[in-house]
N, C-alpha and C positions, 0 to 999 in steps of 0.2 A: 266320681270318686275313683282314685287310683289305689289298687291293692299292691302295696310294696312290702319289702322285707325290713324296712328301717323302723317301722312303728314299734314302740315299746309300751305295753300296758302298765302304767304307773300304779294301777291299783292291784297289781299282782301281790300275792301274799309275801311278806318278808320272812326272814329266817325264823326257824323254830328252836331257838335256844340250843344250838349245837356248836361244838367246838370248831375252831379254825386253826390251820397252820398256814402261815404266809411267809414266803421267803424270796429274797433276791440275792444272787451270788455270782461273782465273776469267775470265769474259769481259773482253776489252779489255786484258788484260795480256799482251803478246806482245813478248819480247825477241828480238834477232837472235842466236840461239845455234846451236850445232852440232845437226844432226839425224841420226838413224839411220834407214836405209832397208833394207828386206828385198826381195830380188829372187829369184824362183824360176825356175830354168832347166830346160827339158825336155831329157832325155838321149836319146841314140840308142837305148838299150835299153828305153825306155818309162818309166824312172824319172825322178825329178826331184831336183835339188840346190838348196839355198838358200845365198845369200851375203848378208852384211851389210856395209853401208857407212856410215861417218860422214863427212858432207860429201863424198860421192863417193869416199872412200878405202876400199878393201877391207880389212876387219878379220877376216874368217873365213868358213868354209863350214859345211856341215851338221854336221860334227863340231866341237864346241866346243873341243877340244884344239888345233885348228889356229890359233886366234886369234893368240896371241903368236908363233907360229912364222911367221906371215905378215907381221906388221907390229908394231912396238912401239907402246905406248900413246901415247908422245910424238909419234909420227908423225901421230896424229889429234887431238892437242891434249888428251889425258887425262893427269892427274897422279895418281900413286899416292897413296892416302890411307888412313889407318886408318879403321875403322868409326866412325861418328858417333853419339854418344848425348847427347841434350840433354833436360833436365827443367826446365821453367820458363823464364820470360822472361829472368831474370838470366843463367842459363847460356847461353841463346841469344845475348844481346847480347855477353857476354864472349867467347864463341867467335867470333862474327862479327867483333869488333874484332881479336882475336888473329890470325885467319886472313885478315883483309882482305876479307871477303865484301862485295861491293857492296850498297848499299841501306841503308835506315834503318828497315825494319820497318813501314812504312805501306802503305796500300792502293795508293797511287800510286807508291811506291818500296819494293817488297818486298826483303827480304834474298834474295840469290841464292847457292844452293849448286849449283855447276855444274862439269862437265867433270872429275869424279873417277873414278879406277879404284880400287874398294874390294874387297879380299879379306876374306872373313868366316871366322872360326874356327868349328869345330863348335859347334852349338847357339847361335850368336850371331846378331846382327841387323846388316845393313849400315848402315842409317840408322834410328835410333829417336828420335823427337821426341814429347814429351808435355807436357801442361799449359802450352801456349803460346797466347797470343792475339795474337801478332805476325803480320804478313803475311810469308810467305816463299815462295820458289820453289826447287824442286830440279830441275835440268835436266841431261840428258845425262851421267848417272853410270853407269859400268859396274860392276855388283855381281856378284860370283861367289864361290863357296866356296873356301877354301884347300884343303880336301879335297873332291874332287868327289862322294864318297859319304857325306858328313856332312850331318846335318840343319842347316838354317839358315833364316833369314828375310831376304829382300832389304830390306824396309822396313816399318816400323810407325809410324803417327802416331795418338796417343791424346789426346783432349781438346785438339784444336787447333781453337779455336772462332772462327776467322776465315777469310777467303778464302785460297786457296792455289793455287799453280801447282806441279805436280810432274811431272817428265819424266825417268824413270829407266830405264836399260837394265840388265837383270839377266841374267847369263849362267850356264849350268851350274846351273840352279835345280831339278834333278831331285828333290832331297830337301826342297825348301821346302814348308811347309804351304800358303801362299798367296803370290802375288806381292806384293801390297800389302794391308795391313790399315789401315783408317781407322776410328777410333772417336771419337764425340762431336764431329764436325765440323759447321760451318755454312757456308752459301754456298760450297760446294765444287764444283770442276770437275775431272774426270779426263778427259784428252783426249790424242789422238794417240799412243797407246801400242801397243806390240807385246808380247803376253804369250803365252808358249809353254810349256805343260806344267808349270805351277807346282803340282803336287800336287792338293789338293782344289779350290782356287779361284784364279783369276788375280787377281781383285779382290774384297775383302770390305769392305763399308761397313756399319757398325753404329751405331745410335743417332745418326744424322746427319740433317740437314735441308737443304732447298734445294740439291740436288745435281744437277749436270749431268755425265753420263758420255757422251762423244761421240768418234766417229772412232777407236775403239780396235780392235785386232785381238787376239782371244783364241783360243787353239787347244790342244786336246789334254788339258786338265785335266778333272777330273770336272765342274767347274762353271766357267762363264765369270765370272759376277758373282753374288755373294751380297748381297742387301739384307735387312738384319735390323733391325727397329725403326726404319725410316727414314720420313721425310715429304717429300713434294714432290720426287720424283726423276724425272729425264728421262734415258732412254737413247736416244741418237740417232746414227744412221749408224755403228753399230759392226758389226764383222765377226766372227762366231763360227764357228770351224772345228773340227769333230770333237770337240765336247764329249761326254764320256762319259755325263754325267747330264743336264744342262740348260744352255742358254745363260745363263739368268738364273733364280735361285731367290729368290722373294719370301716372306719370313717377317715377318708383321706390318709390311708395307711399305705405307703409306697414300699414296694419290694418286701412283701411279707411271704414267708414260707411256713406252711402248715404240714408237718411230717410226723408220721408214726404216732398220731394221737388217737385216742379211743373215746367214742361218744356212746353213752348208754341212755336211752330214754329221753334224749334231748328233742325239744320241739323243732329246732333248726340247728344245723351244724355251723353254717357260716352266713353272715350277712355282709354284703359288700356295697360300696358305691362304685364310681367309675375307675377306681384304682385296681379293679380286678385284673386289668391288663398286666400288672406287675406281680400278681399273686401266683404262688406255686403250691400245688397240692398233689404230692405223689400218691400212689395207690396204697401205700402202707398205712393210711389212715382208715379207721373203721367207725361204723355206727352200728350199735347193737351186734357187734361181732362180724358185720359184713363190710367189705371194702367200699370206699367212696369212689365212684367213677367220675373223675373230673378231667375234662379236656377243654382246651381253648385253641382256636386258630388251626383246626384240623379239618382236612377233607378226607372223609372215610372212604371215598371212591366206591360207594355201593355196598360196603361191608355190612354184614348182619352180626349184631352182638347180642348175647343173652347171658344170663347168669344171675346169681343171688347177690345183688348189690344193696348196700344200705341207702344209697342216694345216688342219683345220676344228675350231674350238673354239666351242661355244655354251654360254652361261650364262643360265639363266632365259629361254629362248626357247620359242616355241610355234608349232604349225600350219605347219610347213614341210617340204618334200621336197627331199632332196639326191640327185640322180640322176646316174649314170655318172661318179662320181669315179674318179680313177686316182692313188693315192698309194702310194709304195713306199719310204719312208724315215722315219727318226725313231722315237720311242717310240710316239706316237699318230698315227693318221690322222684319226679322228673322235672327239672327246671331248665328250660331252653332260652338262652338270651342271644339275640343277634344271630340266629341260626337260619340256615336255608336248606330245604329239602331233607329234613330229619323226620323219621317216622317212629312213633311209639305204638306198638301193636301187640294184641293177644296177651295182655298183661293184667295182673291184679294189683291195683294201686290204692292204698288207703293211708291217709295222713291226717294229722290234726288240723291242717289248715288248707293247703292247696296241693292235691296229689299231682296235677299236671299244670304247668305254666308255660305259655308261649309268650315271650316278651321281645318286641322289636324283631320279630322273625317273619320269614317269607316262605311260603310253599311247604310248610310242615304239615304233618298228618298225625292225628290221634285216632287209631282204628281198632275197633273190636276189643276194647278194654273193659274191665269191671272196675269202677271207681267209686270210692266212698270217702267221706270226710266227716267234719263235725257240724251238726245242725246249728251250732251257735255262731261259728265264725268261718266255717269251711267253704271253699269253692272247688267243685269237682274239676272243672277245666277252666282255667283263666286264659283268655286270649287278649293280650294287652299290647296296644300299639303294634299290632301284627296284621298282615294281609295275605290274601290268596292261600290261606291254610284250610285244612279240612278237619272236621270232627265227625266221624262216621261210625254208626252202629256200636256205640258205647252204651254200657249200662251204668247210669249215674244215679246214686241214691244217698240219702241221709246227709245232705249238705245244706248249708245255709243258702247257697246258690248252686244249682246244678252246673250251669254253664254261664260264665260272666264275660261279656265282651266290653272291653274298655279301650276307647280310641282305636277300634278295630274296623278294618275296611275290606270289603270284597271277600269275606270268608264264607265257607259253606258248612252248615250244620245239618247233617243228613242222617235220617234213619236211626236216631238215638232213642234209647228208652230212659226218660228222665222222670223219676218217681220218688215220692216221699222226701222231697226237699222243701225248704221254706219257700223259695222261689225257683221254679224250674229253669227258666232262661231269663237272663237280665241283660238288656242291651243299653249301654249308657248313652248319654246325650251326644257324645263325640264319635259314636260308631255309626257308619253309613255303608249302605250297599251290601249288607250281609244277607245271605239266603238261608232260610230255614225250611226244609222240606221233609215230610214223612217222618216226623218225630212223634213218639208217644209221650205226651205230657200229661201225667196222671198222678193223682193223690198228692199234689203239692199244696201246702197250706202256709201262708194265706193266698198264694197266687201262682198261676201256671206260668205266665209270661208277662214281663214288663219291658216296654220299648220306649225309651226316651230319645233315641237317635232318629235320623231321617233316612228315607229311601231304602228301608230294609224290606225283605219279602218273606212272608209266611204263607205257605201253600201246602195243602194235602197233609197237614198235621192232625193228629188225633188228640183232642182235648177231652179229658174225662175226670170228673170228681175233683177238680181243683177248687181251692177257696173254701173247703169244708174242713172243720176241725174233727169231724167224725163222719162215717159213712151213713149214719142214720139221719143226717141232716139232708132233707129233701128239697130245701128251698134253692131256687136258682140263684147262682152267684156268678159274676163275670170271671171267666178264666184268664182274661188278658186285659192289660192296661196299655194304651198307646197314647203317649203325650207328644210324640214327634210329628213330623210332617212328611207326606209322600210315601208312607209305608203301605205296602201292598198286602191285602188280605184275601183278594180274589182276582181272577182274571176275567176277561171277556173273550169269547171266541166262538167257533163253530163246532158242534151244534149249540153249545152254550159255554159260559165261563165256569170256573170251578174255584172253590175256596178251601176251607178246612172242615173237618168233622168235629162237631161239638156234641158230645154224648149227652149232656144235660140240657139240651135245647132241641125242640122238635116242632115241626109244623107239617102241613101237607106238602107232598113232594111230587114233582113231575120231572121225568128224565133224570132222576137221581139228585136233583137239586131242591133244597127247601124253598118253599114259596115265600117264607118270611125271612128277612135278613137277621143275622145274629148280631146283637149289640156288643161292642167292644168299648169298655170304659175309657174315657179320656181324662176327665177330672170332674169331681162333684157328681152331678147327674147327667153329664153330657156324654154322648156316645158317637163313635163312628161304627161302621158295620162291615161284616162279611156278607156281601150281597148274594154270593153263590155258594152258601154253605152246603156241604155234602150231606145227603140223606143217609149214606152208608159209610162205614169206615173206609178210608182210602187204601187202595192196594194196587198192585201191578195188574195188567190186563189178563183176562182169561185167554184161553187158546183161540187162535184164528180157526175159522170153520171152513168146511167144504174145499179142501185143498185139491186142485186138479192140475194135470200136466198135458201139454200138447207139443208134439214134435214139430218144429218149424225149421225153415232153412237156416235160421240163425242159431238154433239150439233148442233146448227144452224150455218152453214158456210155461211158467207156473202162475196160477191164479188162485185166489181164496176170498173168503168173506170175512169182514171184520169180526172181532171178538164180541160175544154177547154182553160182556161186563167190562167196562173200563173204569169203574169206580170214580166217576167225576172228572178225572184227568184224561183228556183226549189222547188217542194214539198219535205219536209223533213219527214213528217209523216202524218198519218190519225187518227182521233179520232172518235170512234164509240159510239153512244148514244142510250139508250133504254128507252122507256116510262115506268115509274113505278109510280102508284098512281098519275096520271096526271102531273108528273114531269119528265123531261128528265134528266137522269143520265148517266155519263160516265161509260162505261163497259170495255173499253180497248183502246189501241193505237197500230196501225200497221205501220210497215215501208213500206209495199207494199199494194197491192189492195185486200188483203184477210184477213178475221178475223173470228175466230170461237168463238161463245158465248157458253160456256160449262155449264153455270148455268141456264139450262132450264128444263122444265118438260113436259112429254108426254101429248099431247092433249091441251096444253096451247098456247094461241095466244100472239104474241109479236110484237111491232112496233119499227123500227130502223131508225136512221138518221146518216149520216157520213159527216164530214168536213175535208178539207185538210189544212195543216199548212205549211207555208213557213217562210222565215226570218222575215216577217212582222207580223206574227201571224196567228191565225185560220181564215179560210175563210168562205164562205157561206155554209149553210147546204144543203145536198141533199134532194130530195123529200123523203117523208116518205114511208117506206115499211113495210107492215103488213104481218105476216105469222104465221102459226100454226105449232108447232113442233110435228111431228109424228116420234116416235122412230122406225127406220127400223128393220125388222126381221133379226136376225143374223143367216144365213143359216148354218153356221158351227155348232152352238149350236144346231139348230133344227135337223140336220142330226145326230149329236152325240147322242142326246136324243132319236131320233127315233131308231137308231141302238141299243142303250141300251134296249129300250122297246122290240125290236124284239128278242134280245138275251135272255131277261128274259122270254118271251113267249115260246121260243124254249126250254129253260132250264126246265121250268115247264112242258111242254108237254113230254119231255124225261123222267122226273122223274115220271110222272103219268103212262107212258107206262111201265116202268120198274116195278112199283108197281103192275100193272095189271098182268103182266106176272109172277110175283113172287107168286101171289095168284092162 
């Protein structure tokens, strides 16, 4: 299963009988027509009500049924009119003449369809115009269904291949598929519109080019705007409120610019396909009042960035660090696609769907973050089609899946606290070679870990109270399901292998390993096993013991005894530290219990500490040992020198004796 941003839940609630204003307008064509305004009033009980005005005249409140009870359409200059259906230039010209619509259909003098109140029969369309290349404007038309619970469409324009101005108000559109559908248009502007809860989308623009969508307000539908098969579209100064799926969904939309838009309470700001390469998103866009951080094709060269962003989206970026972010709304907090060596760290990330997503990325890291999502659909960390990335020491809770690996390879999941999720860690059937070590997997219901992929490793993890709907349930339940092949749940080695700690399973133990293997469910009543389950929770080693020092000709030779507690995972190495200028520095690593420090001077005192390292990391430091280096006498050299001195003395004596005799 691939978790993407393109899915749309068709069962989302449709609109709630609220007014809409919809408009399309080319630059420079502005007539002095009636305008509709929305005002929101705060109530004493903390709620809010909305009221709509045309040219300052009140026409209704939050409940659409109040409209005509409050004021007649004639009071605001609207004339009752049947639905309008036009196909072709001839029909358009004939109806314009018959109805006395102003204009001549040219760019400087467009036909004007304005100030109509249109009621639409079930499954009908308020205004439908197709196959027209005349210029026209639709302004201040009130469109609503004759039956408030019937399906209908406020407006559709298909194959209208010239510039247009459209300004439509649609009321009670709760069963409309979309507010406005535009297909096959050129040089199009959609402006100054109020769109509320129009089903799947407020505006849908298909197979159109040179489009400006500006200063519109969209709210409550699944999608604000759908761009499908479009070219050269600009969305500017629009206001998106509470979109269920995304403010804007781009499908094969080339050369799209999203600038100075505002998003409040939207599940997702933008949804893309591969056309993201041509998408532009300046920093003047906001979500919940915070800027959207969007970058593509950038090498940050090690730069660290932090701040209050509404959303961080990186495409084909590398070598950057994002530190101390605080994002708590929308579908995504940090979304990385085709990135390399990007780090998200020390942040608080909460979103309705996926707080952190790594897609087609390499070498990225998610470190020391607090992450929460939705227990119904949310994924704390999504690693999709990515490899060689890290998720380390994160707290992940209240998600549908805490960590979800999809087509992921050779990633490391280390030291995370994964609690109170539906599934703690899920590894899909296409994910291989991932390593999961030292994670706390606890209180996940119905399951701690599910592995459908192959050749993944789970070692030294702490499994506790998974698979239980409440803590009073004392019955043993499997914490993990493994339907793959070649997955590793324990090692074999000296003095023994080690596996994971399973808090709700116990048996007699020798050398810290349970005598009975822990069953891991495969399917039905079939099991594979952790044959070296730990008897105690996994941890780093305790301190090495009995640190000693000896001055040798090569330097100070240190020796010690192994730690008393290695918690199942054997010691892999020891690290030696020496005090230098009040700071402990590493001087070397040893595979055994001996190390010689060769960088010492005669008569100088040194202080040392040693720590042991196992699969979980470096353990406790030993007690400090202080010693003074005394270079030992090399007796071989001393004897050699002494012999040479003796030989010299004898030689001199012989020479003196001969000289004496010769005289």
